C-alpha positions as MATLAB code, in Angstrom:
seq = 'MDELASNLFKKYFKGLCYFGWKLIGDAQIAEDLAQDAFTAYLLKKDSISSDEISIKSFLYTNVKFAAYNISRKNKVIDTYWHKTKYSEMDDVDIENSIIQAEFYSKVSQAMVKLPTACQEICRMGYLDGYSNEEISKILQLSVNTVKTQKRRGIEAIRRLIKPELLVFFCVFLFF';
ca = [
     155.724  104.566  114.945;
     157.433  103.965  118.652;
     155.848  100.916  120.803;
     154.235  103.847  123.186;
     152.655  105.509  120.100;
     151.160  102.387  118.826;
     149.909  101.338  122.439;
     148.308  104.665  122.694;
     146.776  104.222  118.839;
     145.385  100.913  120.083;
     143.839  102.349  123.144;
     142.567  105.793  121.757;
     141.869  105.568  118.101;
     138.226  104.095  117.991;
     137.354  106.814  121.170;
     138.587  109.314  119.115;
     136.835  108.225  115.875;
     133.279  108.074  117.828;
     133.860  111.796  119.291;
     134.711  113.293  115.828;
     131.692  111.255  114.749;
     129.715  112.875  117.381;
     131.068  116.305  116.671;
     130.428  116.338  112.761;
     128.489  113.562  112.129;
     130.622  111.659  109.368;
     132.336  108.041  110.402;
     134.992  108.734  107.497;
     136.029  112.072  108.201;
     135.847  111.219  112.070;
     138.375  108.785  111.006;
     140.559  111.383  109.227;
     140.706  113.611  112.238;
     141.605  110.970  114.518;
     144.706  109.145  112.057;
     145.522  113.251  111.960;
     145.278  113.687  115.744;
     147.904  110.903  116.152;
     150.112  112.817  113.331;
     149.985  115.817  115.168;
     151.384  114.040  118.333;
     154.127  112.014  116.637;
     155.070  115.333  115.125;
     155.066  117.459  118.009;
     155.865  114.394  120.671;
     158.879  115.997  122.135;
     157.055  119.049  123.023;
     154.265  116.949  124.808;
     154.743  115.672  128.495;
     155.084  111.724  128.077;
     152.095  111.291  131.195;
     149.367  109.546  129.372;
     146.916  111.848  130.501;
     148.508  114.628  128.876;
     148.841  112.913  125.804;
     144.917  111.908  125.521;
     144.145  115.572  126.178;
     146.358  116.775  123.395;
     144.619  114.314  121.013;
     140.888  114.907  122.105;
     141.652  118.820  121.617;
     142.893  117.919  118.580;
     140.008  116.269  117.125;
     137.930  118.780  118.689;
     139.307  121.746  116.827;
     140.042  120.187  113.303;
     136.387  119.147  113.822;
     135.470  122.623  114.213;
     138.131  123.903  111.289;
     136.345  121.316  109.088;
     133.056  122.556  109.629;
     133.906  126.272  109.225;
     135.879  125.921  105.966;
     132.977  124.001  104.585;
     130.404  126.080  105.723;
     128.626  123.000  107.081;
     127.861  124.806  110.191;
     124.597  126.515  109.558;
     123.162  123.514  107.406;
     123.714  121.053  110.074;
     122.499  123.685  113.263;
     119.329  124.025  111.081;
     118.487  120.649  110.114;
     119.362  119.097  113.804;
     117.919  122.195  115.453;
     121.181  121.860  117.303;
     123.341  124.650  119.003;
     127.023  125.065  119.398;
     128.051  123.013  121.999;
     128.970  123.669  125.161;
     131.700  122.666  127.118;
     129.758  120.476  129.057;
     128.261  119.035  125.694;
     131.619  118.137  124.754;
     132.966  116.786  127.959;
     129.826  114.459  127.456;
     130.534  113.591  123.923;
     134.464  112.595  125.237;
     133.306  110.623  128.523;
     130.809  108.755  125.714;
     133.625  108.477  123.590;
     135.901  106.760  125.797;
     133.340  104.557  127.265;
     132.655  103.153  123.538;
     135.938  102.901  123.219;
     136.040  100.259  126.426;
     133.142   99.067  125.230;
     134.556   98.158  121.811;
     137.640   96.870  123.654;
     135.515   94.376  126.104;
     133.412   93.286  122.581;
     136.397   92.133  120.515;
     137.149   89.498  123.919;
     134.059   87.815  123.196;
     133.391   84.709  121.292;
     132.728   85.627  117.610;
     129.543   84.855  117.593;
     128.200   86.233  120.434;
     130.270   89.518  119.710;
     128.033   89.569  116.195;
     124.801   89.175  118.064;
     126.017   91.836  120.445;
     127.077   94.076  117.739;
     124.123   93.728  115.893;
     121.649   94.051  118.823;
     122.906   97.108  120.374;
     125.467   98.780  118.469;
     123.763   98.320  114.844;
     119.699   98.436  116.932;
     118.530   94.768  115.003;
     116.088   93.279  117.577;
     115.895   89.734  118.306;
     113.546   88.426  115.612;
     115.820   90.180  112.968;
     119.286   89.119  114.441;
     117.701   85.425  114.324;
     116.589   85.863  110.606;
     120.057   86.917  109.353;
     122.201   84.629  111.047;
     119.487   81.598  110.864;
     119.239   81.095  114.531;
     116.519   80.463  117.005;
     115.379   83.716  119.209;
     116.107   81.998  122.514;
     119.615   81.519  121.219;
     120.060   84.864  120.136;
     118.670   86.160  123.841;
     121.046   83.782  125.369;
     124.041   85.029  123.504;
     122.917   88.448  124.186;
     122.837   87.823  127.716;
     126.421   85.966  127.620;
     127.404   89.043  126.293;
     126.050   91.310  128.671;
     127.599   89.398  131.205;
     130.854   89.421  130.015;
     131.283   92.803  129.411;
     130.129   93.504  132.947;
     133.278   91.438  134.463;
     135.442   93.026  131.637;
     133.953   96.792  132.373;
     135.088   98.291  135.599;
     132.352   98.690  138.092;
     132.032  102.593  137.974;
     131.378  102.452  133.996;
     128.851  100.135  134.275;
     126.398  103.348  134.785;
     127.543  104.321  131.413;
     126.839  101.013  129.799;
     123.581  100.818  130.746;
     122.893  104.774  129.599;
     125.056  103.652  126.330;
     122.401  100.515  125.567;
     119.431  102.579  126.190;
     119.532  105.798  124.967;
];
């Protein structure tokens, strides 16, 4: 794999996994779809523009259609839609899922830059949904330490993420 492909993989893989998961609800299959999208890119990269936006579009489109194909092949669509009262995604839903996936990727990249303890507390509190009390019991810390680490984590992420993405960050955390 060349350096460009390696950098693209590092930059977009988590976002593509999240996007695939939003479409099919299975993290392992979503990861496979993201890997397959990069494989397809490597096989077809000579016929794809070297512009990063074109490549990103190719990757997300590849994951989207692969997810639909898997759903059709396994006849999961009817069962899934019935259980979740979910109707076919329209273009706005797909665009929102792409935006969420990209934002999730940015948050993941920012969280990796946090100190280890702060990173773990933020992951548990904001991504895994644990309460401050649960985190303090699991990690054997005081509740105030947990609150302080979460505050520091949010402040650091704010500094690392572009201001225009902060609105999405708030929506991501609270909805």
